N, C-alpha and C positions, 0 to 999 in steps of 0.2 A: 387316653392321656389328655388332661385338661390343658386349656390355653395358659400361656405364661404372659400376662399383661406387661410385666416389667421387661421381659425379654423382647416382646414385640415392640414396645416403646423404644427400647435401646436400638433395636434393628432399624426401625423407621427413622430415628434421629440420625443414625449414621448415614442412611441413604439420603435423607434430606440435606445433611451437611455436604455430602459428596456432590450432589447435583447442584447445590448452591455454588460450590467452588468451580464446578465445570459448566456453569450456565452458558458462558460465552462460547466454550468449545462446542456444546450441543447446538447452539444457534448457528454455527458455521458448518455443522456436520453435513448439511445438504447443499450449502452454497459455496463453501470454501474450495480451495485448491484440492483436486482429487488426490487421495492417497488410498492405501489398501483398506483401511477401516472405513473411510467415507464411501469408497466404491461399494463395499458390501452393504452398508446401511442404505445407500441409494437404491441398490438393486432390491433389497428387502422391501423397501417402501413401495417401489413401483410394482413389485409382484403382489403385495397385499392389496393395493388400490385396484389393480387389475382383477384380482379374485373377487372383490366386492362388486366391482362394476358389472361383472358377468352374472351376478345372482340377485342384485338389488333392483327393486322396481323403481321407476322414475319417481323422483322426489322423495326417496326413502328417508326415514328418520334414522340417523346413524350416530352412535356414541363412539367417539375417538377417545379411548381410555388411556391415560398417560400420553397425552397429545404432544408433549414436548413443545418445540417451537411452531407446531401447527402446520407442518408441510402436508401431511396426509389430510388434515381437516380442510385445508384450502383446496387441495386437488379434488376432494369429494364434493365440496361446495361448488367448485367450478363446473362439475358434472351435473349440477342441479339438485343435489341432495341437501337436506336440512341436517346440519351437523352440530352436535354438542361436544365441544372440545374440553375434556376434563383432565386435570392434573393436580398433583399435590404440591407443586412448586409455583408460587406467585410469579416468579421471574419467567418461567416458561409460559404461563398464561398471558402475561403481558406481551411476550414475543409472538404468541399465536394470534392474539387480537390485532397486533400491529401488522402481521403478515396478511391476515384476512382483510384489513382495511386497505392495505396497499394493492391487494389483488382485486378489490372492488366487490368482495363477497361477504362483507361484514354483516349484511342482513341475513345471511344463511349460516353463520357460524356464531354459536353462543358459547362463551368460555365460562368455566365453572370450577372453583376450587373444591376438590373432593378427595375422599379416601377410597381407593379401589376395593378395599375390604368391606366397605359398608356404603353402598351407593345410595344416594338420596332420591331415588326414582321409584314410582310404583312398578309393580310387576307388568311384564309385557309392554314396556314403553317404547322399544326400539325395533326397527326392522333388522338392524345389524349392529354388531359391536366389533370394534377393532381394538386390539391391544398389542402394540409392538413395544418391546422392551419393558414389559410390566412384570411378568412372572419371574424374570431374572432377579429382580430386586425386592420381591414380595416376601414378607416373613411367613405368609400363609397362602401359597399359590392355589391350593384347592378352594379356599374361601373366595379368592378373587374370581375363579372360574364359576363357582356357585352363584356369585352375585351377577356375573355376566349372563348366566343361564336364567336367572330370575327376571332380569330386565329385558331379555330378548323375547320377542313374540314367538309362540309356537310356529315352527316352520321357518323362523328367522335364522340368520347366519352369523357366525363369528369368524374372524380371522385373528389368530393368536400366534405368537412366536415364542420360542425358547432357545436358549443357548444349548447346543448339542453336546451332551456328555461324551459322545464318541467322536468329536471333531478331531481332525489331525493335529491342530494346534495344542489341544489338551493332552494328546499323547506325547508330543514333543516336550511340553512344559509341565512337570509334575505338579506345580502349584495351581495349575488350571484343570488338571485331570483328576482321576480317582485318588491319587496320592495326596490331594489337598486336604484330606481328612487326617493325614498323619501330622500330629501336632508340631514337631520341629520344622517341617517343611512349610506348614501354614504360617507359623509365627515368623519364620525367616522371610517369607514372601511379603508379609505385611510390614516388616521393618523396611524392606527394600522399597516397597510402594504401598503405603497405607491406603486401603480402600474398604468400603462397605462389603459385606458378604454378597456373593453373586451365585445364584442358583444355576446348576446344570441339570438338564433332563435328557434322558435318552428318548428316542422315538417312541418306544413302548411305554415309558413312563408318562410322556405327554399325552399320548392317545388314551392311556388308562385314566388319567385325570379328567380328560374331556368326557369320556364315556361315563364316568362315575357321576357326573352332574347333568347328564342327559343330552350330550352332543354326539353326533355321528360324523366322522371325518369324511370329507368328499375328496380332498386333495392334500397331499403332504409334499412339501418341497424343501430343498436346502440351498442356501446361498452362502457365498464367501468361504474362504479357507484361512485367511490370516486374521490379524497379524500374528507372526510367529515370534514367540517370546521364550525367555528362560527366566524363571522367578519374576515374571511380570515385566521384564525388560526386553525391548525389541532387539533382535539379533541380526537382522538383515537390513541393508539400505532399502529405503522405500521403493526405489525404482526396481531393484531386483525382486523385492517382495511382491510388487504388483505384477511383474512378469510371471513369477511362480504361481500366483493365484490365478492369473489368466489361463495358464497352461493346465492347471488342475481343473478349472471350471470347464474348459474345453473337453478334457478327458472324461469328466463326470457325466457328460451327456450320453456316453456310450458304456461307461463302466459303473455298475451299481455300487460296487464296493467303494469307489472314490466318491460317488455322490453321497453315500452314507456318512462320509467324513467331513461334510460341510459344516461350517461354524454355526449357522443359524437354521433352525427348523421353522418353517412357516406352514400353518395348517388352516385350511378352510373347512369349517364344519357347520352342520345344520342342527338346530334344536329339535329333537324328536320327542322329548318328554319333559 
């Protein structure tokens, strides 16, 4: 089946509009008052940075794809790596550059406006590629992963994440789970809270996409369980929601079935072909 340029352009426009509206919210996602969503994003970022730190050589060249406000880019630069922070949002790039300047690592962070589906780099340019919150909003996730494989060196690593199709919150809220494909539910959810489309992937789907472009998984982890919603609307007070998420995460350490219901999948993989 061929590409649909008009459909891709419409999808990208909706994503760009949404992130433009939510730019301030994303800039405080890692610095603002803790809540259930911010807790999960912070744990996701710490996990991803730790994964790369364990496999990257000193002074590695790393692409932070969809860098957002630059939190991961700065953390990796502070560890001595050379980071290219790329994003499709000028507002996010401005925030990333300012964060790098304040942290004193502007000489190790280069910001660049780019499209994750068509990266402006030669093949084998980077020792590692990080992509958090990218596949969820991509009109062509496989194309993004293929571009990541192209610019990663043979034997290089990627850390990528996806929103888990089997997450507990998606089971509770039909608009976030499998029933989101049912037209009336999808339309009602968008009336209640208009948003760009958001991709979900199961663990098997994500690993299959990685394998198809030449990556072999090394580690798969899941983080977060909330926020808990109904038709996109929060249903629990934040304090109670954070307590529930903490209890679930504690149980998940010992119960694989609970661990498999985490909200965010995070995968460390190596390029083998």
